[in-house]
C-alpha positions as CSV (number, residue, x, y, z in Angstrom):
1,X,86.5,80.9,57.4
2,X,87.1,84.1,57.8
3,X,90.2,83.7,59.6
4,X,92.2,81.4,56.8
5,X,92.1,85.1,55.2
6,X,93.9,87.1,57.5
7,X,96.1,84.2,57.9
8,X,96.4,83.3,54.1
9,X,98.2,86.8,53.3
10,X,100.7,86.3,56.0
11,X,101.7,83.0,55.4
12,X,102.1,84.2,51.7
13,X,104.1,87.1,52.7
14,X,106.0,84.8,55.4
15,X,107.6,82.3,51.7
16,X,107.9,85.4,50.2
17,X,110.6,86.7,53.1
18,X,112.2,83.2,53.9
19,X,112.7,82.9,49.6
20,X,114.8,85.9,49.5
21,X,116.4,84.6,53.0
22,X,117.8,82.4,50.6
23,X,118.3,84.0,47.6
24,X,120.6,86.5,49.8
25,X,122.2,83.3,52.1
26,X,123.5,82.0,48.9
27,X,124.3,85.3,46.9
28,X,126.4,85.5,50.4
29,X,128.8,83.1,49.4
30,X,131.8,83.4,48.6
31,X,133.4,83.1,44.8
32,X,134.8,79.6,46.4
33,X,132.1,78.5,48.6
34,X,129.7,78.9,45.0
35,X,131.7,77.5,42.1
36,X,131.9,74.7,45.0
37,X,128.6,74.2,45.6
38,X,128.3,74.2,41.6
39,X,130.3,71.8,41.3
40,X,129.3,69.7,43.7
41,X,125.5,69.8,41.9
42,X,127.2,68.6,38.8
43,X,129.1,65.9,40.3
44,X,126.2,64.8,41.9
45,X,124.1,65.2,39.2
46,X,125.8,63.2,36.8
47,X,126.8,60.3,39.5
48,X,123.1,60.0,39.2
49,X,123.1,59.5,35.5
50,X,126.3,57.2,36.0
51,X,128.4,59.8,33.8
52,X,131.7,60.0,34.2
53,X,133.2,64.1,34.2
54,X,137.0,65.5,33.6
55,X,137.3,68.6,34.9
56,X,136.8,70.3,31.5
57,X,133.7,69.1,31.4
58,X,132.5,70.6,34.5
59,X,133.8,74.1,33.8
60,X,131.9,73.8,30.8
61,X,128.9,73.2,32.5
62,X,129.4,75.6,35.6
63,X,128.6,78.3,34.2
64,X,125.1,77.3,32.9
65,X,124.2,75.7,35.9
66,X,125.2,79.1,38.4
67,X,123.1,80.6,34.8
68,X,120.1,77.6,35.7
69,X,120.7,78.5,39.3
70,X,120.2,81.9,39.5
71,X,116.7,81.7,36.6
72,X,115.5,79.1,38.7
73,X,115.5,81.0,42.6
74,X,114.2,84.3,40.9
75,X,111.0,81.7,39.3
76,X,110.6,80.5,42.9
77,X,110.5,84.0,43.8
78,X,108.2,85.2,40.9
79,X,105.2,82.6,42.4
80,X,105.9,83.6,45.5
81,X,105.2,86.9,44.9
82,X,102.5,86.3,42.5
83,X,100.4,84.2,45.3
84,X,101.4,87.2,48.2
85,X,99.8,90.0,45.6
86,X,97.3,88.0,45.1
87,X,96.0,87.9,48.3
88,X,95.0,91.4,48.0
89,X,92.6,91.1,45.7
90,X,94.5,92.1,43.0
91,X,93.2,91.7,39.6
92,X,95.6,89.4,36.7
93,X,97.6,92.9,35.2
94,X,98.4,94.9,38.2
95,X,99.3,91.0,40.1
96,X,101.4,90.1,37.8
97,X,103.8,94.2,37.1
98,X,103.1,94.5,41.1
99,X,105.3,90.9,41.3
100,X,107.2,91.6,38.3
101,X,108.8,95.5,39.9
102,X,109.1,94.0,43.0
103,X,111.0,91.0,42.3
104,X,113.5,92.9,39.5
105,X,114.1,95.4,42.5
106,X,115.0,92.8,44.7
107,X,116.9,91.3,41.9
108,X,118.7,94.9,41.9
109,X,119.2,94.7,45.2
110,X,121.2,90.5,45.7
111,X,123.8,92.0,42.9
112,X,124.4,95.5,44.7
113,X,124.5,93.2,47.8
114,X,127.1,90.5,46.1
115,X,129.8,93.2,45.1
116,X,130.0,93.4,49.0
117,X,131.2,89.9,49.2
118,X,134.6,88.9,48.2
119,X,135.2,87.4,44.6
120,X,131.6,87.9,43.6
121,X,130.5,91.0,41.3
122,X,126.6,92.6,40.8
123,X,126.6,91.7,36.8
124,X,123.7,93.8,34.8
125,X,123.0,90.8,32.6
126,X,122.1,88.6,36.0
127,X,119.8,90.9,36.9
128,X,118.0,90.7,33.9
129,X,118.7,86.9,34.4
130,X,116.5,86.8,37.4
131,X,114.2,89.5,36.3
132,X,113.0,87.3,33.4
133,X,113.2,84.2,36.4
134,X,110.4,86.5,38.1
135,X,108.3,86.9,35.1
136,X,108.4,83.2,34.0
137,X,108.1,82.0,37.7
138,X,104.7,85.0,37.2
139,X,103.3,83.1,34.0
140,X,103.8,79.6,35.4
141,X,101.7,81.4,38.8
142,X,99.1,82.2,35.6
143,X,98.6,79.0,34.4
144,X,98.3,77.7,37.5
145,X,95.5,80.0,38.5
146,X,94.0,79.7,34.9
147,X,93.7,76.1,35.2
148,X,92.4,75.8,39.0
149,X,89.5,78.6,37.7
150,X,88.2,76.2,34.5
151,X,88.7,73.2,36.7
152,X,86.4,74.8,39.5
153,X,84.0,76.6,37.0
154,X,84.0,72.8,35.5
155,X,82.8,71.8,38.7
156,X,80.3,74.5,39.9
157,X,78.6,73.9,36.4
158,X,77.8,69.7,37.1
């Protein structure tokens, strides 16, 4: 049992680092590569629902898809950071504060990174959107922890 307690934080932090690598990789895509990925996602989603798209629709939805992707990738980071910080016996509020701070700092570094990628730009509004994603991920993690705690209490009561 002790070995699991020692390995758990390592695994949690490895997942955080791996996910940061995924975010970094996506941010390293040039503007054209990133646009092609977004367009491919839109067209794939449309084909799943048998929706016919023309170029004007793809262009109008493109920015929304990109912003949702920013939000979602950072929400995942928020969940992972919350779990990793929680491995160090932090209570709910300090866990959230540490996880949020780490996620927001990574969002800033990600936007700085994009300043050096052809056709990309570092934008403050993306830092804010990414930080909102981190906060949402932390909230989801807190909700999961709450539900698991109530479930365990109910089991232990019986």
